[in-house]
Structures are given as structure tokens and as C-alpha cells.
matplotlib code that plots the C-alpha trace (Angstrom):
import matplotlib.pyplot as plt

x = [0.0, 2.3, 1.2, -2.5, -4.2, -6.3, -8.7, -10.3, -14.0, -16.2, -18.7, -22.0, -21.6, -23.0, -21.4, -22.1, -19.2, -18.6, -19.9, -23.2, -23.5, -22.7, -25.4, -27.9, -26.9, -27.3, -30.7, -31.6, -30.4, -32.6, -35.6, -34.6, -34.5, -38.1, -39.1, -39.8, -39.9, -37.0, -39.2, -40.3, -36.7, -35.6, -38.4, -37.5, -33.7, -34.3, -32.2, -32.8, -34.3, -31.2, -29.0, -31.3, -31.2, -27.4, -27.3, -29.8, -27.7, -24.5, -26.3, -27.7, -24.2, -21.9, -24.2, -24.0, -20.2, -20.4, -22.0, -19.3, -17.3, -13.9, -10.9, -8.5, -4.9, -2.8, -4.3, -4.6, -2.0, -4.5, -6.9, -10.2, -8.6, -5.7, -8.2, -10.0, -6.7, -5.8, -9.1, -8.5, -4.9, -6.1, -9.0, -6.6, -5.0, -1.7, -0.2, -0.7, 1.7, 4.3, 3.4, 3.4, -0.2, -3.3, -3.7, -3.4, -1.8, -1.6, 2.1, 1.7, -1.0, 1.2, 4.1, 1.9, 0.4, 3.9, 5.3, 2.3, 0.7, 3.8, 1.9, 3.6, 1.3, 1.8, -0.1, -2.6, -3.3, -3.8, -6.4, -8.4, -8.1, -9.5, -12.4, -13.1, -13.2, -15.9, -13.7, -13.2, -10.8, -11.8, -10.6, -9.3, -10.9, -8.5, -9.2, -7.3, -5.6, -6.4, -9.9, -12.4, -15.5, -17.4, -16.7, -17.7, -21.0, -21.8, -21.0, -23.3, -26.1, -25.9, -23.8, -24.7, -28.5, -28.0, -25.8, -28.4, -31.2, -29.2, -28.6]
y = [0.0, 2.7, 6.2, 5.8, 9.2, 9.5, 12.5, 13.2, 13.0, 12.4, 9.6, 9.2, 7.3, 3.9, 2.1, 2.8, 3.1, 0.6, 2.9, 3.3, -0.5, -0.8, 1.7, -0.4, -3.5, -1.7, -0.4, -4.1, -4.9, -2.2, -3.7, -7.2, -5.9, -4.6, -8.1, -7.4, -10.4, -10.9, -10.3, -6.9, -6.0, -6.9, -4.7, -1.8, -2.0, -2.7, -5.8, -9.5, -11.9, -14.1, -11.1, -10.3, -13.9, -13.9, -10.7, -12.1, -15.3, -13.2, -10.9, -13.8, -15.4, -12.3, -9.4, -6.0, -6.2, -9.1, -6.8, -4.1, -3.3, -5.0, -4.1, -7.0, -6.2, -3.2, 0.1, 2.2, 5.0, 7.2, 8.4, 10.0, 13.4, 12.6, 11.3, 14.7, 16.5, 14.2, 15.0, 18.7, 18.4, 16.3, 18.5, 21.5, 19.6, 18.1, 21.4, 22.9, 20.1, 21.1, 18.7, 19.9, 18.8, 18.6, 14.9, 12.6, 9.2, 6.7, 7.2, 10.9, 10.5, 8.0, 10.5, 13.4, 11.3, 10.3, 13.8, 15.7, 13.2, 11.0, 7.8, 5.3, 3.4, 1.4, 2.4, -0.5, 0.7, 4.2, 2.9, 1.4, 4.7, 6.6, 4.2, 4.7, 8.4, 7.7, 8.6, 6.7, 6.5, 8.7, 8.6, 11.9, 13.4, 13.7, 16.4, 17.8, 21.0, 23.1, 22.0, 24.5, 24.4, 26.7, 24.5, 21.4, 23.0, 24.0, 20.5, 19.0, 21.3, 21.2, 18.2, 15.5, 15.7, 15.2, 12.1, 10.7, 11.1, 9.0, 6.1]
z = [0.0, -1.3, -0.2, -1.0, -0.7, 2.3, 2.2, 5.6, 5.2, 8.3, 7.4, 9.1, 12.4, 11.7, 14.7, 18.3, 20.6, 23.4, 26.1, 24.3, 24.0, 27.7, 28.6, 26.6, 28.5, 31.8, 30.7, 30.2, 33.7, 35.2, 33.4, 34.6, 38.2, 37.7, 36.8, 33.2, 30.7, 28.3, 25.2, 26.5, 27.4, 23.9, 22.4, 24.7, 24.1, 20.3, 20.3, 19.5, 22.1, 22.0, 22.9, 25.9, 26.9, 26.8, 28.9, 31.4, 31.8, 32.4, 34.8, 36.9, 37.1, 37.4, 38.2, 36.5, 36.5, 34.0, 31.4, 31.7, 28.6, 28.8, 26.6, 26.3, 25.7, 26.6, 27.4, 24.2, 23.8, 22.1, 24.8, 23.9, 24.6, 22.3, 19.7, 19.8, 19.4, 16.4, 14.8, 15.1, 13.7, 10.8, 9.9, 9.6, 6.6, 5.7, 4.5, 8.0, 9.2, 6.6, 3.7, 0.1, -0.7, 1.5, 0.9, 4.0, 3.6, 6.4, 6.6, 7.0, 9.7, 11.6, 11.5, 12.7, 15.5, 16.6, 16.5, 17.9, 20.3, 21.1, 20.2, 17.9, 15.5, 12.3, 9.2, 9.7, 13.2, 11.9, 9.5, 12.5, 14.4, 11.4, 11.2, 14.9, 14.3, 11.6, 8.6, 5.4, 2.5, -0.4, -4.0, -5.1, -8.1, -11.0, -13.6, -16.4, -15.1, -18.1, -18.8, -20.1, -18.1, -20.4, -23.5, -21.5, -20.5, -24.1, -25.3, -22.7, -23.6, -27.5, -28.7, -26.1, -26.6, -30.4, -29.7, -27.3, -29.9, -32.4, -30.0]

ax = plt.figure().add_subplot(projection="3d")
ax.plot(x, y, z, "-o")
ax.set_aspect("equal")
plt.show()
């Protein structure tokens, strides 16, 4: 993966973060404690019945602590505060960090994170960080530098309809 352009473009958040999922499980626990049936808990929490059954089983065995979010492995270097700072840095653009163009690559982002936030990540890890921020890889638009927009517009209005009629 040689210097693939990475344009920062926040994508709509489609995934919930771990804390939101934990809050949903804890909501289910409160409903269990009130004596509510699992089917009703599933409906209110907007999850499947098997998920609620699984949560109920864990809750009965381990209590509320069993449903807490656990992060296996070492503690992340990039705290939520550092992630917010990284977002601000990256949104300013690559040129603000001294690069010739405003295109971000994974290598550039890794270098900036290392320099500015003192966190060392490989490019594959940077990709996961960007996904967690809700960003995606975008193809840059390539256009001829000397293109004549006025001529293109005229061609589209006059010539293109004539070609379509023949087809």
C-alpha cells in the first residue's frame, strides 16, 4: 500500500461506541431488576431476544459487572482526549503540518500522531483509528488541469442531446 491518498471526510456514524452499547446492557439490567420479561426487554432495548437472553444469563451469574465493557490487551496509547486532538490536527489539513499537498496518507497521519501526540502506530493501526473516528478513505478526483468548463457546459447542452437522440 504505497502512499495511498487519504482524504479526511467524516462519514456518518454507523457504529455505536462501546460505552453506548454498555449503557444499553445496563438499561436491560434495570428492566430485569423490575421483573420485566425478556421479550419486553428486547423490544424496549431494540435488540434481539437471544441477545437479551445472553445478557440475562450473564447478569444472573456475574451481576452487572459481568456486562461491563472490557478491553483486552494493553491500554490504548491514544486516549479520547488525544483522539479529539488528532481529529483537530487532521482537519486542519496536511499542509498545516508542513506537507506539500493537502492529501493525507496513512504514513503521514502516523508521522503526525507520533510527532504531535507522542503515540507510535503502524499504518494498519492508523487505519483502525481513522475508522473509529468515523472517517473513510476517499478517491481523489482527477481532472485535467487546463480543462475549459465553459466549453464542456456548451458541449453537454448542445452536442450531447444530439448524440443521445441517435442512440
